[in-house]
N, C-alpha and C positions, 0 to 999 in steps of 0.2 A: 534450705540455706545452711542449717546446722550440719547436715550430712556433707555438704560441699566443703565447709570449713574443716571438719574432721578429716576429710579426704586430703585436703591441702596440707594439714598438719602432718599426716603420716607420709605423704609423698615427699615432703621437704621440711626442713626446719621452719618454724613459723616466723613471720615478720614481726619484729619487735613492736611495731606500731599497733599490733593487735592487742598488746598488753598496755593498759593505761599507766602512765608515769605517776609516781607518787611524790616525785621531787622535781623542782624547777630550779635550774642553776641561776643564781643572781647575775644580772648583766654587769659587765665591767664598766665602772664609772671613773670619772676624774676626781672623785672626792678624796678626802683624807681617810686613812684607814680607821675603821670603827667596827665594833661587833656586828656581825651579820652583813657586812659590806664586802664586795669584791672590787678592788680598785686597781687602776693602772699605776705602776711604779717604774722608775728607771734608776739604775745605779748612778752615783754622782759623776763618774767618768763618762757616762753616755748621755747626760742631760743635754737637751737641745737636739737630739737625734731621734730616729724612729725606733731605736732598740728599747725594748721594755719587757717587763713581766707583769703578771697579774697576781695580786695578793688577796687572799680571803681570810678574814678573821672570823672565827666561829661565833655563832649567836651567843654562846656562853663565855666569850672571851672577857677577861678582866685583867687589867695591868697587874704585874707582879706574880701572876700565876704561870705555870709551865705547861706546855702543850706539845704533843707529838706533831711532826711536820710531814705532810704529803707533798712531794715535789713531782710535778707532772710535765711530760713532753707530749706535744700534739702530733697527730698524723700529718702526712704530706698534704699540701694544698693541691688545688686543681684536680680533685678526685671526685668522681661520680660513678656509680655502678647501676646495674639493671634494676636494682631494688629501690632506687631513689636515694641511696645513701650518699651524703656529700661531706667532704672534708675540705675546709678552707685553709688549714695549716696554721691557724692563728692561736695565740695563747687564750684569747677570749672564747674560742670555740671548744675548749677542753671541758670534759664532763666527769672523768673518772674520779678525781679527788673528791668532788662534791658527793658523788654517788656512794663512794666508800665510806665517807664520814657522816653523811646525812646532814652536813652543815653544822655539826656540833663536835666539840672536843678535839679538833685538829686545826692547825694552821694549814693552809693549802696555797701552794705557789705554783703557778703555771709558768714554766721557764721558756725563754726564747732560744732558738738557734740563731746565732749572731752572724749576719752578713756584714763583716767589718768594713770592706771597701765601700759598700752602699750605705753603711750606718743605719741599718734597719734590720728587722727580723726576717730570717730566711723562711719562706713559705714551703719550700721543698728541700729535702735533705738537710745537710749539716751546716751550711754556711761556712764560716771559718771555725774549724774544730777547736783550735787553741783558744780563740776568743769565746766560743760557746762554753768551754770548760771553765775558763777564768770567770766568766759571768756567773755561772752556776755556783761555784765555790764561794764567791763574794756575796751573792744574794742569800745563800743559806746562812752564812755567818751573820749577815745583817739581820735576817728575820729572827734568828735565835737571840741575838743581842738586844734587839729593839722591841720585839713583840712576844718574848717568852717562849720561843721555840726550844724544845729539848734536844740538845746536840746528840744525845744517845739514842734518839728515837726518830730519825729521819728516814722515811721510806720513799723509794723512787718508783714511780709508775709511769706508764705511757701507752698510747694507742698507735698501732701500725708503725709508722716511722718512729714514734715515741717508744713503742715496745722494743724495737731494735736498739734505740738509744739507751735503754736501761743498761745494756752492756757496752754498746759502741761508744757512748759518751760516758756513762756512769762508771765503767770499768776501764776506761781508755788508758789511764795511767795510775800509778800508785797514789798520787795526791788526791784525785777525785774519788778513787775507789774507797778511800778512808772515810768518806762522809756517811755511808749508808748502813742502816740496820737491816733492811730487807728490800725486796724487789717485787713489783706487780706488773709484769708486761702483758698486755692484751693484744693479740692478733699479730703474729710474726715473732721471731726470736732470732737474735744474732747468731749466724753460723748455719742455720737450717738450710738456707739457699743463698745463691749469689745475687748481688745487686750491682747497679752501675756506679760504684764508687770504689776507690782504693781501700783495701783492707776488709772487703766483705767475704774473702775466702775463709775456709774453715780453719786453716792454720792460724790466721790472725785472730779469728773469733775465739779460738781455744786459748790463745795467749791472754786475751781479755778475761775469759771465763775463769782462768786459773786465779785471778784476783778476787774471785767470789769468796774463797776461804771459808766455806762452810756456812755461809749465811743463807737464810731462807728465801725462797721464791715461790710465788703463786702465779703459775702460767696458765693463760686461757687463750682460746682461739674459737672463732665461730665454727660451728658444725663438727670439726674433727681436730683432735690434738695428736694424731698418730705420727705426724712428721716430726714434731718436737720430741715426742716420746722416743722415737727411733734414734734421733740425733743424740739425745742425752745418754741413751743406753750405749750407743756406739763410742762416744768419747770418754765415758766412764768418770766424769767429774763427780766427786762425792760431796753432796750438799742436800739439804732437805727441800726437794722440789715437790710442790703440789701442782698437779696438772689436771685441768678440768675443761671440758668443752662448754662453750656458751650456748644456751638452748635457743638461739635465734640464728637465722641465716645471714643476718646483716653484718656488714663491715662498718660498725657504728658503735662508738663508745657510750651511747645513750642507754645501753642495756643496764648500766648500773643505776639508772634513775628509776628502775622498776623493781618492785618487791618480788624477788624470785628466790628459790632455794639456793641458787648459786651465790647471789649477793649476800644472803644470810650466812652462808658458809665462809665467804670471803671476809666478812666483818668479824666473824668468830676467829678466823685465822689471824687477822690483824691484832685482835685483842691478845691472843696467845703469844704472838711474836713480841708484842710490847712487854708482856709479862716475863717471858723467858729469855729473850734476846739470843736466839741460837746463833752459834758461830762467833760470838763475841765474848769479851771478858771485861773486867773492871780493874782499875788501879785505884787504890785508896790509901789513906793515911791521915796524918795530922800535921798541922803547921803550928809551930810554937816559936816564942822568942827565946833569947839566949838564957833567960831565967826559967825556961820551961813552961811559961804561961801561954795558953792558947791564943792564937791570933784569928780574929773573926774578919770575914769579908775579904780575905786574900784570894785573888784570882789564881786558879790553878789551870794550866793548859797542857794539851798534848795534841800536836797537829794544828791545822788551820782552823778547824771548826769545833773541836772538842774542848770545852772549858766549863768550869764551875767556880763557885766561891766557897770558902770555908764557913762553917756554922759557928755558933757561940763557943763550942768546945774545940774549935780549930780543925774539925774533921772535914774531909772532902772525899768525894767518890766520883771518878770518871768512868762511866759505863759505856757499853756499846762499841768497844775497841776491838779491832781484829788483831790476830797474831802478827807481831812485828817487833822490830827494835825501835822503841819510841823515845823521843825526847819529851820529858815532863818538866814543867817549870812552875814554881810557885813564887809569885811576886818578882818574877824575872830571874830567879835562881834555878838553873837547869840541873836535871839528873837524867841518866839513861836507864830505861827499864825495858826488859825483854819479856814480851808476852808470848808464851808458847804452850797453848792448850789449857791454861788455867789463869785464874785471877792473880793479881799481884798486890796483896795487902801489905800494910806496914811500910809504905813508901813515905817517909816522914821528912819534913824540912824544918830547919832552924833558921829564922830570919831575925835581923835586928828590928826592934820595935821603934817605929817612927814617932 
């Protein structure tokens, strides 16, 4: 029997079910959010409909603390292959975020593709693209504001359809492209091949990829990654790409629930990305009153999802920002700041003391 297993291993990549899982993803419930729970949520404008996302608060979650955020998109539904891999296309069926985090230290949000006319989640492809993008941006903002998500540390991941969505949705326009610190697409990549929807051609995919602006990506695919290597070499986009084959034959995101060298490498990559924030910069400064005294607790914002508050010395720092011409406001007072390859310190504000 051992000989037959070894023969099967070398003849093909092994089945992931041969490797026991060391993690089990919590079931999605209808409970209120709490540490260690994964719950169904809906944005206010979609209440009473079937549109929803899943929110997981880590086991070590505490109110008032800050956590990086993993945002995930699921694969297409109605999928089954010869190895018995099944994808239902639901937010509840996603696994990558839990496997990457191990259930600690990260908020994890499984996002929907919004079928706006039917008022439900789309199980195959994109639903209404504009509605899907709008839902994602608002949900990320809500999670950061209400549960301590760090706006400078939001990482986008996805499996199959969701892997393509890392660019097709995540870089679809400048507004949503501004959210992300890094990307972890597993199995497929936007632009490598054509698909049966508008905008799957390489020219359209390249326009999206140009919004990457030097941010890091960890790309994986079962068995072979040569197609994505060739594609990225051909188009010549400059960014830190880490490209690795998944050591299983399966089209199945449950590989992250198993202790493998690849998962350990991926987790190390995430830690380094959170530390160094490649491809992004920071805007910082102080907020004072007209007498020069520091103002504490002033909200400073740039874009829809990047925000912070000043400390006791009136200091603030907005990190994880891509190169752009940015509007920055403190207490509603705006300034324009240009980020072009470096940080922008000393962006100070003077506000009346209320």
